[in-house]
C-alpha positions as CSV (number, residue, x, y, z in Angstrom):
1,X,-68.2,2.5,-101.5
2,X,-64.8,2.7,-103.2
3,X,-62.2,4.7,-101.4
4,X,-58.6,5.9,-102.0
5,X,-56.5,6.2,-98.8
6,X,-53.5,8.5,-98.7
7,X,-50.7,8.2,-96.2
8,X,-47.0,8.7,-95.6
9,X,-44.5,5.8,-95.8
10,X,-44.3,5.7,-92.0
11,X,-48.0,4.8,-91.8
12,X,-48.2,2.5,-94.8
13,X,-48.6,-0.9,-93.0
14,X,-51.1,0.4,-90.6
15,X,-53.2,2.1,-93.3
16,X,-53.3,-0.9,-95.5
17,X,-54.3,-3.1,-92.6
18,X,-56.9,-0.7,-91.2
19,X,-58.7,-0.2,-94.5
20,X,-58.2,-3.8,-95.8
21,X,-56.8,-2.4,-99.1
22,X,-56.4,-4.7,-102.1
23,X,-54.2,-2.3,-104.2
24,X,-51.3,-0.1,-103.5
25,X,-49.5,2.8,-105.4
26,X,-46.0,3.7,-104.2
27,X,-44.8,7.1,-105.4
28,X,-41.2,7.4,-104.3
29,X,-37.9,8.8,-105.4
30,X,-36.4,6.5,-108.1
31,X,-34.4,3.7,-106.4
32,X,-36.1,4.0,-103.1
33,X,-36.8,0.6,-101.4
34,X,-40.3,0.2,-100.0
35,X,-41.5,-3.1,-98.6
36,X,-44.9,-4.2,-99.9
37,X,-47.3,-5.2,-97.2
38,X,-47.8,-9.0,-97.4
39,X,-51.6,-8.5,-97.8
40,X,-51.1,-6.7,-101.1
41,X,-50.5,-9.1,-104.1
42,X,-47.4,-8.2,-106.1
43,X,-49.5,-7.6,-109.3
44,X,-51.7,-5.2,-107.3
45,X,-48.7,-2.9,-106.3
46,X,-47.6,-0.1,-108.6
47,X,-44.3,1.5,-108.0
48,X,-43.7,4.8,-109.7
49,X,-40.3,6.5,-109.2
50,X,-39.8,10.2,-109.5
51,X,-38.6,13.1,-107.2
52,X,-41.0,15.5,-105.7
53,X,-40.0,18.4,-107.8
54,X,-41.7,20.5,-110.5
55,X,-38.7,21.5,-112.7
56,X,-35.5,19.7,-113.7
57,X,-32.8,19.5,-111.1
58,X,-29.5,17.8,-111.1
59,X,-29.6,14.3,-109.8
60,X,-33.5,14.2,-109.7
61,X,-36.2,13.1,-112.0
62,X,-39.4,15.2,-112.2
63,X,-42.8,13.6,-112.8
64,X,-43.4,12.9,-116.4
65,X,-46.2,11.8,-118.6
66,X,-45.1,8.1,-118.3
67,X,-45.5,8.4,-114.5
68,X,-48.9,10.0,-114.6
69,X,-50.1,7.5,-117.3
70,X,-48.9,4.6,-115.2
71,X,-51.0,5.8,-112.2
72,X,-54.1,6.5,-114.3
73,X,-53.9,3.2,-116.1
74,X,-53.4,1.3,-112.7
75,X,-56.4,3.0,-111.1
76,X,-58.5,2.5,-114.2
77,X,-57.9,-1.2,-113.9
78,X,-58.5,-1.3,-110.1
79,X,-61.8,-3.1,-109.5
80,X,-62.7,-0.8,-106.6
81,X,-64.2,-3.6,-104.6
82,X,-61.8,-2.9,-101.7
83,X,-59.8,0.3,-101.0
84,X,-56.7,1.4,-102.8
85,X,-53.8,3.0,-100.8
86,X,-51.5,5.7,-102.3
87,X,-48.4,6.8,-100.4
88,X,-45.3,8.7,-100.9
89,X,-42.5,9.5,-98.4
90,X,-44.4,12.3,-96.5
91,X,-48.0,11.8,-97.7
92,X,-48.1,15.5,-98.7
93,X,-47.3,16.1,-102.3
94,X,-46.8,13.1,-104.7
95,X,-49.6,11.0,-103.2
96,X,-52.1,13.8,-102.8
97,X,-51.5,14.8,-106.5
98,X,-51.9,11.2,-107.6
99,X,-55.1,10.7,-105.5
100,X,-56.5,14.0,-106.9
101,X,-55.7,12.9,-110.5
102,X,-57.1,9.4,-109.9
103,X,-60.3,10.7,-108.5
104,X,-60.7,13.1,-111.5
105,X,-60.1,10.2,-113.8
106,X,-62.5,7.8,-112.1
107,X,-65.2,10.4,-111.6
108,X,-65.1,12.7,-114.7
109,X,-68.4,14.3,-113.5
110,X,-66.8,15.6,-110.2
111,X,-66.1,19.3,-110.1
112,X,-62.3,20.0,-109.9
113,X,-62.7,22.9,-107.5
114,X,-65.0,21.0,-105.1
115,X,-62.6,18.1,-105.1
116,X,-59.6,20.3,-104.4
117,X,-61.6,22.0,-101.5
118,X,-62.4,18.5,-100.2
119,X,-58.8,17.5,-100.4
120,X,-57.8,20.7,-98.4
121,X,-60.5,20.0,-95.8
122,X,-59.4,16.4,-95.3
123,X,-55.6,17.0,-95.5
124,X,-54.6,20.5,-94.3
125,X,-51.0,19.8,-95.1
126,X,-51.6,18.6,-98.7
127,X,-49.6,20.3,-101.3
128,X,-50.2,18.3,-104.5
129,X,-47.2,18.2,-106.9
130,X,-48.3,20.8,-109.4
131,X,-46.4,19.2,-112.3
132,X,-48.1,15.9,-111.8
133,X,-51.5,17.6,-111.6
134,X,-50.7,19.6,-114.8
135,X,-49.8,16.5,-116.7
136,X,-52.9,14.7,-115.5
137,X,-55.1,17.7,-116.3
138,X,-53.8,17.6,-119.9
139,X,-54.1,13.8,-120.2
140,X,-57.7,13.8,-118.8
141,X,-58.8,16.7,-121.1
142,X,-59.8,18.9,-118.1
143,X,-58.6,22.0,-119.9
144,X,-56.6,23.5,-117.0
145,X,-59.4,23.2,-114.5
146,X,-57.5,20.7,-112.3
147,X,-54.3,22.9,-112.2
148,X,-56.3,26.0,-111.5
149,X,-58.2,24.3,-108.6
150,X,-55.0,23.1,-107.0
151,X,-53.4,26.5,-107.4
152,X,-56.5,28.0,-105.7
153,X,-56.2,25.9,-102.6
154,X,-52.5,26.8,-102.4
155,X,-49.7,25.3,-100.3
156,X,-50.8,23.3,-97.3
157,X,-49.9,23.8,-93.7
158,X,-46.3,23.1,-92.8
159,X,-45.8,19.5,-91.6
160,X,-43.1,16.9,-91.6
161,X,-45.6,14.3,-92.8
162,X,-49.3,14.2,-93.6
163,X,-52.0,12.5,-91.5
164,X,-53.6,9.6,-93.3
165,X,-57.0,10.4,-94.9
166,X,-59.3,9.0,-97.5
167,X,-61.2,10.2,-100.6
168,X,-64.5,8.6,-101.3
169,X,-65.4,8.1,-105.0
170,X,-69.0,9.1,-104.7
């Protein structure tokens, strides 16, 4: 069964190895250097650079439509034969937003609220980047349901970094 694994940067290598991932999405601040695990082919690694913010801020780049489209296009081309890993620095905001959006894209029949509740259950610290989700919601034609579902689960528990978890595309 296809799975998306979410983790912080500090747990990237172990997560990729443990789940035998074939594809990787890095969501990091523009210019950040992240070493690609050797088991991931270069063409199977998407790097998307933006800051974890929801409004313009001096010296930072908020997520934009091009970032969300890049993630959605990448996961749309993923063969889903082996797991995909998504990570950001803390594994709390950018990666959880991208995983939520990817799951909504790959499973258009899944209820947005049920998926958001599953995300909260699996990752108590998850606080998906609301701007990323808002853009994905619009691009996927979910008519505000994704954004509303993420707003309903609210901010996650305080944490320095999230614990790795996985979403199953069932």
